[in-house]
N, C-alpha and C positions, 0 to 999 in steps of 0.2 A: 506493500499499500503505499503511495507516494505521499511527501510531508502535507499536499496541498488536500488530497483527496483524506487526508487522517484529521486534519482539522474540521473537514466539513462533517466528516461522521460522528465524530467528539463534539461538535457543536448541537448536533442534531440529535444526538443520544441524550445531552443535558437538557432537551426540552421536554414539552408535555405532550410527547407523541400522542399517546391516547387522543387529546382534545383536537392535535394537528390533523391526526387521520379521518375523525368525525365532520370536521367543518370542512376538510377538502373532499371527504366522498358522500356528498350529503343524500346522492341519488341512490347509492347502494344500501342492497338490503343489510339488516342488521348482521345476519350470516355471514354478507361476504365481508363487512367492516371487521368481523371479529378476523376471518380467515386472514386479511389485509393486515391487520393488526400482530397475529402470531408468525406471518412470512418476515414483518420488518424486527421485531423480536428476536428471530432466530438469526437472522444475518447480521444484526447488532451482538448476539449472544456469541457467533460464529467469531466475529473480531474483537471479541474481550482484551485479548492479549493485548491487542493493539490500543484499544483506547480506554482502558483501567487508567484511574488516576496513580496506582498504586507505586512506590521507588522500594517497596521491600525486597523484590528479587530482578532479577531478569526476566523479563513477563514474555521475552520470544523463546527463551532457551532452559527455563527451568521445568523440571517434569510438573502435572499436573497435580499430583499427589502431594507435592509441596507447596506447591503456588495457589491452590484454591480458596485456601482460607484467606489469603490475600487479596483477592479479588472478589468477596463477599460486598463489600461497602459498595462495592461499581456494579456489583449484581442487583442488588435493592432498591439502588437507586434508578437502576434502569427497569425492574421490575415496578417500581412507583410510576415513573412518568410512561409506561404502557398501562395504568389503572387508572380506571375514574378518579375524580378529584376527592372523593372522600375516602375512597382503600389507599389513594396515593398519600395524603396527610397522615395515615396511621403506618401505612410500612415506611415511611421516611423516619420513622422514632428508632428501627432498628433494634427493637426490645428482642434481641436473638435468643435470650434467656427466658423468654415468655410464653406459657403455651399460648394462649389468645393469638397472640401476635404470630406464631409458630403457624397455627392450623388457619390462620387469614393469608397469611403471605402461601401457606399451602396452594389453595383455594387459587389465590393470584396466579400461581403456576401453573396451576392445570386449566383456569380460562387461556394461557397463552400457550399451551399444549407443550410444555418445557419440561420434557420429561427428563433431558439429561440433567438439569439443574437441579430439578427434587432430589436425582438421585445422587449427585454432589453436594447439597446444600444441606439435604436432612442425615443422610445416612456415612458420610467421610465426615472420620475425626480428624482436626488439624494435630499438627505435627508441633507446632511450635505454643508453648502456653509460658506467660510471665511469673504469675503464682499459683499457689496450689490453691485459693479460692477460685480461681479461672478454670482451673479442672475440675473443681465440684460442682461448679455452675452450668460448667458446658455436659457434664455427665447425666447432672439433673434431667436437664431439658432433652437431653437426648433420650433416655430411657420413656419419659413422658410420652415423647412423639412417635417413638418407636410402639406403644401400648397403645396410643391413639390410632397408627398407620392400621397396627392388627385389627381393628375393631374398624375401621372407616374407610380404608384404601379400597377406592371403587375397582370394578372388576376391567373396566375397560383403561385400565392403567397398569394389568398384568403384563410383567414384558415376557418377550420369547427368549430363548437362550442368547440367538443373535444380538436381539438389542439389548440385553442385560451386558453382554462381554462388550459392546461397542460402548455403551452409553458411559460406562463405566471405566473405559480404558482399560480393561481387565486388573483393575487394582482392587485390593482388598480392604474395602471402606472402613474397616474398624479395626485396622492393622495397630494405629499409635496409641490406641486404648492400654496398649501393655506398658507404654511407658508411664502412666499416670501414676502406679506404685498404688493400684484401689484392686481390693477384690472384684474381679471381671466377670465371674458368673452370670450374676444377674444379666448386666450389659450384653454379655454376649450371647446367652442361650435365649434374650428377647430379641434380637438380631436374628437370630437364626428361627425363630419363630414366623418375623415377621417375614422373612426371605423366602421358607417354605409357604406362605400365602402367595405374595407377589411374582413369584419366579414359579408356579406349581409344576415346572418339569425340573425342578432337583429331588421331587418324590419319587422314590422308586424302590421297590421290594423285590428283591429274585424271584423270580417264576420256581427257581429249582428250591430255593428255600420254604416258598411259598408249600410245594407240592409234600416238603419235607415235613413240615409243621403239620398240614392236614393227615398225611399217611401217620404219623404220629398220634395225631389227634385219634384216627381212628382205629389205630393197634391197639389203642387203652383199652379200647370195648370189648377186644377179644377175649375169648375166654382164658381167664388169669391159668388155670391149669396148662391149658395147652403152652400160655407163655415159659410156663416153668420149665416144661419140659424139653421147649426148643431150647432154653439157655443152658439147661443142664446137659443136653449135646451139645452146643459149641464151647462148654466150658470143658468138656472131655476129648473132643478134638484139640481144643486149643491145648492141654497138657500134655496129649499124645504127642503134637509137636513138637513142644517145648522138648519133651524127654530125646526126641531125635536131633534135639539140635537145629531144628530148623523152624528159624523165627521169619514166620509169613507177613509181620505185620506191615501194613500200607502206608505207604509215607504221606505225613502230612503237607499239604501243600502252603507255601507263604508268599505273599507277594507285598514288596514294598513299591510305596506311589510316592512320587515328589519329581517336581519340574524344577531342584535346587541343585540337581546330578550334573548337567552338564558342563558346567565350570566349578571350578576348585572355590565350589563355597563353605562356610560354616557347618552347614548341613550335612555336607559333605563328608569333611571331616570327623565330625561327630559318629558319623553311621557304618561309611566303608569297611570297616573291620569287623565290626561286627555282622552287616551281612554276608561278607566275604568268608566267615568263619564259620559261620551254623552248622552244624551235622549234617553233611548232605546223605549219611545213612539213616536220618532219621526224617529229613526234610527235602521237599523239592523247593528249593528258592528261586524264586523270581525278580525280577527290577521291572516297573511300569512308570513308562512317562509320556505326557503329551507332545513330546519333541522326538523326532526321528533319530535313531540312531548315531544317522551323521551330523546331527547338530553338535555332536559331544565335541568340545574343544577345549576342554584344561587338561594341564599339565598332569594331574593326578585323577581326573576323571576317565582320561582316556584309557589310563594303564587298568585303571579298576573297571571299565566298561568292557575294554576286551578281554578281563577273564569271564565275564559272565554274557557275553554277548549271545550266545547260546539261548539263554535265559532271559532274553532285553525284551519287555512286550512295549509295543507302540501302540498306545491309545487313540491314535487318532486326533481330530481338532476340536471333538464336541463329546456331551455326554452320553447319548446313544452309542455311540459310536465305541468310547471307552467299556460301555455295562456290556455290548455286546462281544466283545472282544473280552473281555474280563469272567464272562459266563460262560464260556468256554472250557475254562481252568478249574471250574468247581472250588475256590479256592479255601480253605481252612481258616484262614487268618490274612487279613489286610494290615498292613502296619502304612500309616501316614505320618512319618516323620516331622512336617513341616506344617501343621494344618494353621490358615491364617496369612501364609505368605505369598503362596500363589490362586491366583483366582481358581481357573480350572480344576485341579487338584483337591481345592477346598469344596469347592462346589460338588465334586465328586462324592466327599465325605456323606453328604447328605441321601447318598444310596446305602441300602442293605444289600449287599453284594456278597459278603462271607456271614458267617454265623459269629463270628467274633472280628471285631473291628477296633484297632487300638491308635494312640498314638505316642508320641513322646516329645523329649523338651530341645526339638528342632527351632520355634518359636518360643519357648519359654510360657506358655500359657495354654489355659484351658483352649477346648473349641468351642464350647456352648452347644453343641450340637448334639442331640438325642443317639444319634447311630453311632456313634464314638463310644464304646464300653469302657474302655481303661486306659489311662495315662501310667504310662510306666515315669518310674523317678528313681531317687537313691535316698536313703536316709540320711547320706551325706551331706543331700541338697535339701532338705524339708524343713520348714520350722518346727520348732519345739512349743508346745504348750505353756511352760512356764522352764526356767533354768535351773530350780532348785533339785540338785540330784536328788534328795530323798524323796520328792515328790514328783518326778518326773517319771513316765515310764512309755515303751514305746507306743502303745496303745495309744496313749492321750495324741502323743507326737502325732502319729498317724488321723488320728480324728481331728487335729486341728489343722490339718497339711489338706484333709480332704475335705476341708469347707472353700476351699482356692479352685477347686476341680466341678466340673458337673460330672466326669466320668468318675468311673469308682477307682482311686489311685490305688496302684500297687508300687511298693517300694522296695528295692534290691537291698541288698544289703551289700552288693559292690558299687562302682561309680555308675555301674551301667553303660560304657563307653570304654572300647581298645582303642586307645588314642594311641596313634605313631607321632613319633618325633617332626615337628614341622621340618627340624633341618634336614632330616632323612628324605622328605616329601619334598622337600621344596629345592633343596640343594643337592643332595647326594645323588636323588633319582632324578633328578632336571637332567633332560636329555642336550641342554646347552650346555652344562659343567663336567658331563660323564667324560668329555676326550681329553688326553692327556696333556694336548696341548693347550685347552682353554677351560682351565679349571675356574670355581669359581671363586675369587678373594674377595671380601669384605672390605668396605672400604672402611678409614681408621677416624677417630673423633676430627682429627685435626683436618681430613680430608673434607668433611663436612664443615668444617671451620668454626669449630669447638676447643677450644682451650682446657689444658689439663685442669683448670683450677674451677672450671664448671661443674654445676652436679645436674644432670640431665635426667629429668624427669620423662621418661614418653606416657602420652596419653592418648593415642590415634583412634578415637573411638567418633563414633558419627554424632551430627550435632543435638540430636533430640535426646541423647542420653546425658545431654550437659544441663543441669537444673541449675537455679539460682542457687542453692544452700551448695551444690557441687563448687559452682565457680567461686565462692566466699573461700570456699576449701582451697583452690588454687592458688587464690589470693594471699590467705593467709601462709604456704607453704613459701609463696617467695617473699614476703616478708620475714619470715623466720629463716630462710637460707639466700641471704644476698648476693649467691653465687648461682643460684638456682634457674634452670632453663626449662620449659617446659614445652614438647614437642605436640603439638595438635592435630587432627585432621581436618582440611574442608575438603575432603571427598565431596560431601552431601552438600547442598550452598545452607549456609547461615543466612538469615532474614536480617536486613539493614535493623530493625528493633534488638534482635538477638544479639547482635554485634556491640551495638550500642550501650545495651543490658552488660555484657563481657567488660567494655571500655569503662562503664561507669564501676563495675565492682571491682576490676584489676587494678585500677589506676594507670594514669598514663605512663607513668617511670617504670613501673612492672609490666607494663603492656609491651614493652620493648623484650623483654624475657620471654614473650608466648615467640615459637616459633611453628609456621605454616606447613603443611605440607599436601599437596593434592595428592589426588589418585594412584595409586604406587602398584607397580608388580607387587609377586607376593617375595620373593627374592631380596627386592630395595625396602621393603615393609621390614622383613627380619633384620637386616643390615642395621637398621634404625633402634629395634630392638637389643641386636646383642654389644649397641656400642652404647646402651642407657643404662643409667645407676640404680636406678628406680622406678617402676611401672608403676602407674595411680590407676586403682580401678575404680570405675565412676560408681556413683550412688543415685539415686536406689538402685536403679537397672544396671547389674555391674554386666563385666567379660565376663567370657567361657573360654574361646579358642585363642584369642589375648591375651590371658593368665598361662595357658600352656605354651604358649609363644613367649613368653617371658621365663617360665619356669626351666624350657628346654635349653636357653643360655643361662641359666641360674642365677636370673634375676627377682629380687624380691618383689611381691605384689603388695602395696599396700590398700586394704579392703576395708569396708563397713560392712557388716552383714547387715543384711534385712529381712523382712515378713517375709517375701514372696519368693517362688524359686530363682528369680533371675536376678534377683541379688543377693544368691546365697553359692552360688557358683566356688568364688575364688575360696570362699570360707571352708566349706565341705574339700575342697583340693586340698587345703590345708590341714585340715583336720584328719585326713587320710593319710598325710605324710608325717602327722603326730607333731606339729608345728601350729603354734598362735603368736607369735610374736609380732605378725604384721596385721593383726585383725586389730581394728579400732571399734570400739562401741559408743564414740562421740565423733564430732566434727572436728572439737580440738585436739581430740589425741589421734585424729587421724592427719592431722597438721603437723602434727607435734610429731609423730612414727616417721612422718616422709621426710620432714625437714631432720630428722636427727639421724637417720638412716642413711639419708644423702650427704650428712656435711661429716659423720663419723666413719673412716674409712675405713677402722677394724672390725668395729660392729657388723659394716655391711659386709666385709670379704667372710664372716662368720656365718652370716646367712647366708651369703652365696654357696658356702662351702656344707651348710648344712643341708639347703636345697639340693645342689649336687650329689649327697649323698643319700637323700630320701624318695628324689624324683623317681626312682624305678616302681615305686608303689604306684604311683598315679597314671603310668605311662603303660601301654601295652597290658593292661589286666586281663589275664586268663579268664578268672572270676567273673568278671562281665559276661562274656561268652559263653561260661558255666549256666549262668543265671535266665539267659538268653533261650537258650537250648532249652532248660526245664521248663520255663514259663508255656511255651508251646505246648509242653508234655501236661501241663498243668489244666490251662484252662480251655473252658468249653463254653 
């Protein structure tokens, strides 16, 4: 759009379009005027990146998932300008946390046939939040409007699969709720109920399973004596086969489904070894994805997928094709490792395809979906009801943690992951560096421009993990350690308000001691971790893979344990290693630990050595493989 056209469109968008169209089209029928109004609104919305007044982000290149919340004021004004005067005045108030206003705004969008805006405005949860109060208000209205929609969503507004995938831009709308540090069972289960209504095509029950249920129900009406005779005969036959040493037990069929394994993602690193090491004498193990095998392009992803390519299932590009393909295998178990991260696999979880369907902590969050039966976690990562050792019991701990999940929670005594050294995966096994003529050599601190006197703190995390409380902690660390330098990631876009908040909290002088890094290849990322003195685990949503990265190089990770799974990974790994010297219980203790360990080289080296001696306990844990194997034997 050229500058002159842009100015013209912006000027038009800021006028009372509803009145203009009515004045200039008096000869038209009301239905025709409505269609014209809808057409104009659609054209303006399609150009919203150009006509918005926000300066929070690059409106042309920022992904819509991050940008949309900053477009809201412009969209509200545009809807107001396309509404009758009485509605215009009310909509312009922008009472986004008020239910009556939200319902009125929803009806205005209905009149404009703005299905895409309805999806994004009401179902998408913003990433950037300035205060805890903002989060609470946002969540309160979100749940209220979902409940209203469940009762009042018009049937003519139901979406087809193609419509929903297109309008949502294949985004998981409630994804950012996980970073609120709240119990999401109500929010996500309510969202799930709504989705089952407005997207009825997600609802599916396997005909094979339905037939089995009916058959089992019929079998129960048969003569009890006849059943007992059959069972006795089967038991006798089984005993005879065992005595002959002939184990004819049929293998169970297991399928892992994810779209996060085509590249070297954190989900891939968490799960590949468990999938690869499941006992093939007991199970037929498959992996399925909505990506074709040819789309795999990660270094580790290619190695892993090549090993299981004979059991790789391409699901097609929609739910009917996925269901049709999966039905042929008659799976006993389906495991979805990362529900809520990628849209198509998440929508597939609304189907009942296997008798038992599970998830685990790829996204560190409950699914809220009633067709997911179990959530697999670890005793090391779940919260306790109380800390008094005399009162604490495993049962109470599990009951408290269970309240965080809509699924039945299963706690492993192991970590639940067979985690391989990142250095082995990305450096030693990297084809780029396996040649004797091209070995990988990490850059030194000096080559990155750091001096020997500086303490390097690494915290290469996404912006939505940085809360005001954590940023204040970073400021305190820099205050306590004048030689401290903190490495931060700018891979995902920080909005202007967030950067201004960081500047205000950190202060101008200390701001110069922040170093920003954009998108990094994994070897570059590990290089920065390797030269660092201390790793800072954000709170309340901490890291998992980033902590493993640090431990692999014996780097201490400062952490503050949270209530929910996503804030307990690092402390859980420390507990597994029998260490607690880097676990803080308050913001001040966090800053003090980080500064003291950063400044005191002797203390830091002692912790380095302690990690080096004990990290074998968290890497390549065979007990995790054993528990996964036993899990599938026990579950029904």
